[in-house]
N, C-alpha and C positions, 0 to 999 in steps of 0.2 A: 310823407315822401313815399311814392310808389316806385318800387324797384322791380325790374324784370330780368331774369337770367338770360344771358346770351351764351350758348354752348356750341362748340364744334368738336369733332373727334378726328384724331389721326390714328388710323387702324392699320396694323401690319398683319397680313394673312400669310402664314408660312405654307408655300406650295409643296405638295408631297411628290416632287419629281424624284427619279432614281438618283440623279447626280446633282451637284451643286450648280450655281448660276453660271459660272464662267470656267469651270474645270470639270474633270472627269471623276472627282472624288465622290464616294458614296454619300448620299444625303438620306435623312430619315431612317437611319439604322437604329433599332432599339438599343444596340450595344453602345451607341454613342453616349448615352447618358450614364453608362456604367464605367467605361474606360476612356479617360480623357485623351485628346489628341490622337485618336485612332485613325481618323480619315482626314489627312491633311497632305498637301503637296506644295511644290514650289510656287504654283500659280495662286492658290488661295492664301498662301503665306506672304505673297507679294515679293518674291525674290527678284532681283534685277534681271532683265532680259527675258522674262516670261511674258507670254501673250494670252490674254483672256479670250475665250470663245463663247458667245452667248448660247444658253440652253434653249433650243428650239421649242421644247415642250413647255417651258416656262412662258415663253412669248405667246404661244398658242393659248395657254390657259389664261394669261393676262387679257388677251383679246376676248376670250369666251366670257370671262367675268365682266369685262367692260360692257359687252353687248347685253348681257343679262341684267345689268344695272341701268340699261337705257341710255348709255353714254355715247359720245361721239368718238370713234376710234380715229386716231391721227393717221393721215395718209403716209406721213413720214415721221418717224420717231428716232431718237438717238439716246445714247448713254452719256453721262457726264461724271466728272470726278467731284466728289464732295469732300473737301479737305478738313480734317481735324485730327488732332493727336490725342490718342487715348489707348491704354493697354490692350483693349479688345479689338483694335484695328491695326494689324501688323504693317499694312502698307502706308499708314498715316493718311489714307483717303479711302472712301467708300465709292464703289461704282454704283451710281444711282441715275435718276433722270431729273432734269431741271425744267427747261422751257418747252420741251416737246415730249410730254408724257404720252403713254399709250392711250389713255382715255381722258376726256374732259367732259364736263357738264352732264353727269349722270343724275339719277334720282332713285329713291327707294321709298315706297309708300308702306306705312306700318299702321297696324290697328292697336291703339293704345287703350287699355282698360280705363274707362271713365272719361276719355278724351276723344275717342273715335279715330277716324282715319287722319293721319298726318303724313305729308310728303316732305321728305328731307332731300335737299339738293346736294349733289356731290361736286366738289370743285375739280377733282382730278383723281386719277389712279395711275401709279407708275410702278415700274419694276426696279428692283434693286437687290443687292446681296446683303445678307444678314451679317451682323458683327459677331465676334466670339462671345463667350460667356465668362463673366467674372465670378469667381467663387471665393467668398470671404471666409477664410479658415479660422478655427478657434484659436490659433496661435497668433492672431492679429495680422497675418499676412494675407494678401490677395493673390489668388492663383488664376490663371487664364487657360480655359479649355477651348481650343480652336476647332473642335468638331463641328460646331454650329456655324462657324465663320464661312461665309460664301453660300449659305443655303438661300434659295430663291424666295423673295418676298414680293407681295403686292401691297403697296401702301395706298390706302384710300383716305383722302382728305375730304371731309364733309364741309359744307357751308355752315355758318353759324346759325342754323335754323332750329336747333333744339331749345326748348324753353323749360324743360323739366327733366329730373333724373329718370323718371319712369319712361320717357321717350327714348333716352339713350339705351336703357336696358333692353327694351323691346327691339330697337334697331339692331343692336349687336346680336341678339338671339335670332332675328330674321336673317342677318348676314351669315351667321353660322349655318343656319339651315340651308341657305343658298349654296355656300361653298361645298357643303356636304352633298347636296343634291347634284351639283356639277361634278362631284368626285375629284376636286382639285386640292382639297385640304381637309384634314380631320377637324380643324377649327376648335381644338380643345384649349380653352384659355389657361387652365391649370398647368398645361404642359408647354405653354408659350407658343402654341400654334396659331393663336389669335390674341394679339396684344393691342392695348388701347392706351393712348394718351388723351387727356381731356383738356380742352382750352375753355376757360370760363371767365366771364366778366359780368357785371351788372350795369344796367342803365336806367335812367329815370323815364317813366311813362306816365301818361295822364290816366284819368279814371277809366277810359275805354281800352287801355293797354297800348295806345299809340306812343311810340318813342318821342320824347321831347326834342331829341337831336338825332340826326342820321349818323353821326359819328359814333364809333365804338370806343369804349374805354380800354385802357391797358389790360391785357388778359393775363391770367395765371394758368400755366400748363401744369397738369398733375400727371406724374409718371408712376411707374411700378404698380399698375393695377392689373391683377391677374384673375379676376372673376367677375361675373355679372353683378353679383351682390356688392362687391367692392366698388365697382364703377358707380353704382347707385348711391352707396353711402358716402363715397368720396365727394360726389357732386353735392349731395345734401349738406355735408359738413362745410364745404367751401362756400356755398351760398350763405350759410349762417355766418361764417367768418367774415365774408366780404360785406354783408349787411351791417355787421357791427362796426366795421371800419367806416362805412358810409354814414352811419348814425353818429359817429364821433367826428364827422367832417374830415376824415383822413382816408378817402378811398385810394385803392392802389394807383400809384402814379407811374410805375414802370412795369414792363412785362417781365415776369419772373417764372421760375420753375420750382415746383414743390413736389415732394414725394408723398405717396400715401402709405401711412403706417397702419397696417391692418390690426396690429395688436392694440395700439392706442386709439384706433379709430379716429385718426386726425391726419391732416396734411402737415408736412414740415418743410421749411424753406431750404432750398438747395443752392440755387444760383440765379443770376439774371439770365434771361432767355436770349439765345443767339438768333440772328436773322440770316437771310440768305447771303448777305455780303460777308458775314463772318466765315462762311464755309468756302468762299473763293471758288465757286463753281467754274469749271471750264469743260468743253467737250472732251470726252474720253478719246485720246488720240489713237488708241489701238483697236477701236471698234468703229467701223463705218456706219453711217445712218442707215436705217432700215425702212424699206418701202413695204407698207403693211396693207396696201389696197387689195391685192389678190388674195392674200391670206385671210383678211377680214371677211371678204365675200364667201370664201370657202367655209369658214367657221360659222358664219351666219346661217348657212343652210343646215347646220347640224345642231342648232340650239334645241335642248331637250325641253320638256314641259317644266316650267318654273314652279317653285313651291306655292306661290299665291294662286296660280292657275289650277294646280292640282287640288289645293284645298277647296276652291270654289267648285270644282267638278265633283269631288267626293260628296259635297253637300247637295248639289243639284241632281247628280246622277243616282246616288245611292241613298240619299236621305240622311246622311250623317249629321250629328250635331256639330256645330262649328268647332267646339272645344275638342271633340274626338278627332275630327279631321286634322286639326292642328297637331295633335299629339302623334298621329300616324305619319304625317308628312315630315315632322321634325327629324325622324330617323329614316333616311332613304332606303336602307335595307329592309326595314319593317314596312315601308310604303310599297316597295316592289312585291314583297311577300303578300301583303294584304290585297294588292291589285289582282294577283294571280288567283288567290283564294276566292276573291269576290267574283271573278269570272265564272268559277265553278258553281258558286252559290246562285248566281244569276240564272245559269242554265237550269239548275234544279228547280228554282222558283217558277220559271216559265213553264216547266214540264209538269207542274203539279196538276192533278186531275181535279175537276169540280171546283175550281177557284175562279170566281167571276172577276171581271175587270173592276167592279166596285170593291171587291174584297182585297184585291191585290195590293193597293197602297198600304193598308194596315198590316197585311202579311209581311210585306217588305220591311216595314218599320220595325216590327217585332224581331225579324231575322237580323236586321242591322244592329239592334240593341243587344241581342245575344252575341253577335259577332264581336262588337266593341268590348263588351264585358269580358270576354275570354282573351281577346288579343291584347287589350290594354291593361287589364287588371290581373287575371289569373295566370296567363302565360308568363309575364315578366317575373311573377313571384316564384313560379316553379323553376324558371331558368336561374334565378338568383340563388335558390336553395342548392342547385346543382353546380353553381359557379361556372355556367356556360352562357354563351351569348346567342342572340338570334342569328348571328353570322355563321355559327358552327353547329347549330342544333340539327338533329336528324329528322325533324318533322318537315315534310314537304308541304307546299301550299295546297296541293290536291288532297293530301291526307287531313290537313287541318280543316279544309272545307267539308270533307266527309264527316269529320268529328262534329262540326257545328250542325250538320244536317241530322246526325243521330240525336243531338241535344234538342234540336227543333222538333223532331218527330216524337220526342218524349221517350225514346228508347234508352236514354241514360238520365239518371238523376244528377244533380249538381255534385253530390259527393262521389258517386261512382265515376262521373265524368272526369273528375280531378285525378282519380287513380288511373283511368285510361290514358289521359294526357301524359301523366308521369311515365307510364310504360312506353308510350310512343317516343318520348324524349330519350328514354334509357336505351332502347334497342331498335328504334326506327320502325316499330310495328305499324301496320295500318290500323285504323281505329276499330274496324270490325273484328280483326283477329285479336287485338288487345282486349276487346270487350268479352270475347268468347273465352280467352285464356283466364281472365280474371273472374269470370262468372258475373259480369257486371250488368247483365240485362235487367232492365227495370221490372220489378215484380208487378204483374198485372192480375194475379190470382187473388181476388178480393177475399175469398173464403180462407185461403192460407194466410193472408195478411191479418185477417180478423183473429185467427188463432194465435198468431204471434203477439198481437196487441193484448189479448186476454192473458197470455203468459207473462207479459211485461207488467201488466197491472197487478197480477197476483204476486209477482216477485218484488213489487215496490208498494206494499199496502199503505204505509204512512203517507207517501207522496200522493197516492191515489185518493185517499180520504181527504187530504188537504185540498187537492184539486177539486173534488166534489163539493167541498165546503166553500169554494169561491176563489182559491188562489190560482187564478188563470195563468200566471207566469210559469206554473209548473208544466204547462202544455209543452213548452220547449224541451224540458227535461225528459218527459215521457216519449215525445217524438224521437229524441236523440237515442233513447234506449232501444226503440224499435229499429232505428237506422243501424244501430250497432249490431243487433241480432240479424239483420238482413244484409250486412256488409255494405250499407249505403244504397241498396237497390230499391228500397221502398219509396213510393211517391210520398213526399212530406205532406202535401195537401190532403191526399186520400187517407193517410195515416191519422192526421189530426181529426178528420171527419169521423173515422171509426172510433177513435178515443172518445170523442164527444158523445157518440151514440152509446158506447159501452158504459159511460159513467153518468148517464142521466138517471 
């Protein structure tokens, strides 16, 4: 029996508007997580006689996201009431969208390791308000915090085009990069800003992978997934569970909802799954339909460069490795910083004297390798040590580019360069002044360096004799001692050469 997974996602993206979806209460306040029921009013609590007013910014961002996903924006859209009774919904209904969502028929192409490019179709994307947050206390009671209730959400419903857990993980990561690039959401799954429910079923296929029947089997919806890794593991577990049921000739016969238990690494049964009829949708009587034609055309003219286009440009224009370009684009703040620094580096590279057109590609390649090494590896480490982020650091793109130029010209060694970068982060110094204050100029005096090497060899006679006897691994120790004596300013390659000459 050949079985193939059929997977679809329902994703909620929390928009970072200043106010809630239908009232003037503050949204996305960090204090909301610390003090319950801090930002509530009669509208988001559903008091009788109150009137909801749609958040224009949320509608604009919904259209922007829909266009970025290649979808069709509805010329006319409306809000609907989705009725259900639960403690986290004080009105006993949620204002959502049913038959006229903001967007339909979108798509997102992802590059999945080992699988290549995969295009996932999107059924729809609609706007709605978030529910409140249930907090289960240690006393066995459940408490409700309405701070989150009414926060704007974009719900994206994919088509059942996924066939592996790896595809869903890459899709969600790409979607997070997109909403961060558009600056409409922070997209942090751990904080609930990007939430995902998974719908999964299996079906029989032939040896070529072609389904034996066009009909889909009853699906299982998995809830409470709050990380990329959890999504991947939940799907892998559910595929195994359902395969066992098929092998026992008892495949799922009804649509059900299960929760993901991250501690036990398994799904647990919760309830049967509702369909649209259970929610008794009807048009929201207090909000008239919206004509989106003019607004859509206005927003279409402001679409920024999208993540996949920026990745491609970084590879083609600057010669980045695909992996490095992906890491830079993943953080829009880092991407903007890098672009500005690269502009400075490009101007420096073009102005270099005595560099032929034949030599330029190799020169550019080495410069980009140096740049990526510092911006992706060394800079994050120094920022982490100081508990600051690239959003608040004092280093400007221009100064970072000058720093890379000093490294490329060989005026700084790797060790002294790290000290210079640390000083730049600490007090905002430009790299040249930081280098002078630290005395971090690379040592070019071969005679002086040779003298230091001789003193180091004399101070470490046992290690020197062992090195002469063939213990080549001691070269690293001896070079390290010289670097210590020169405060990191000696050229490691030149130092190693002098040590070899002195110990022959």
